[in-house]
N, C-alpha and C positions, 0 to 999 in steps of 0.2 A: 244262852243270851244272844249270840251271833244270829242264830237260826231265827229267833224272834224278831230281830231287827230286818233281817232279810225278808221275812214274811210280811212285816209291816210295810216294808217298801214295795213289795210286790203287790199288796192289797191297794196301797195308794196310787200306783201306776195304773193299775187296772181300773180303778175307779175314776181317774183323771181321764184316761182314753175312753172310757164307757160314756162318760158326760160329753165328751168332744165328739164322739160319733153320733150321739143323740142330737146334738144341736146342728151339726152338718147336715143330718138327714131332714131336718126341717128346711134348711135351706135348699137342698137338692129337690125336695118335693115342691117347694114354691118355684124353684127354676123349671121344673118339669110342667108347672102349671102356668107358667109364662112370665113370672116375676124376676126380674133380673137384680133386684135391690142386693140381695146377699152377695151375688157374684161381683157388683160394682164396690160393695163394701169390703171385699177381699175376706169374706168369712166362709168361703167354701174350701177350707183346707184343714189339715189335721195339727196345725201348729197350736199348741197349748196356749201360748202367749195371747193368741188373738181372741180366745174364748175365756180367759180368766177375768172375773169380775173381782177387783180387789177386795171389796167388802164381802161379798157373797161367797167367793171361792176361798178366801184366805182368812180374813180377820174374824169373822162370825164362827166358822167351823172351829178354829183354834179356841176362841173364847169359850164357847159351848162345851167343847170336849174338855177343856181345863176345868170348867166350873161344874159341870154336870156329868161328864162321862159320856155324852152323847153329842154327835156332831150333825149338823144340818148346814146345807149350803146349796149354791146353785151357779150356773155359769152365766155368762153374759148372753142375753137372748139374741138369736139371729135376727136381723131386721128383715121386714117384708113389707110390701105395700098391698093391702087387700084389694085395692081398685085394679092392680095388675093380674089379679088371678083369675 
């Protein structure tokens, strides 16, 4: 039982940081292409609180998992200005 809880915690931690690295990568590429919007919005960091969308990262995945056994969610998108790219 304890091993299962530790394994689920490990999976959730891995999932959270994978999504965060994915979103930070969007901002880094935009920065390389000349757009400073993500940097000015302080979204080029690995702090999970900066990237969690309350509905898409917490509420919807929990509701879906409880009702269907399947979870789906998203992180807060990193802002960019296409005119600066």
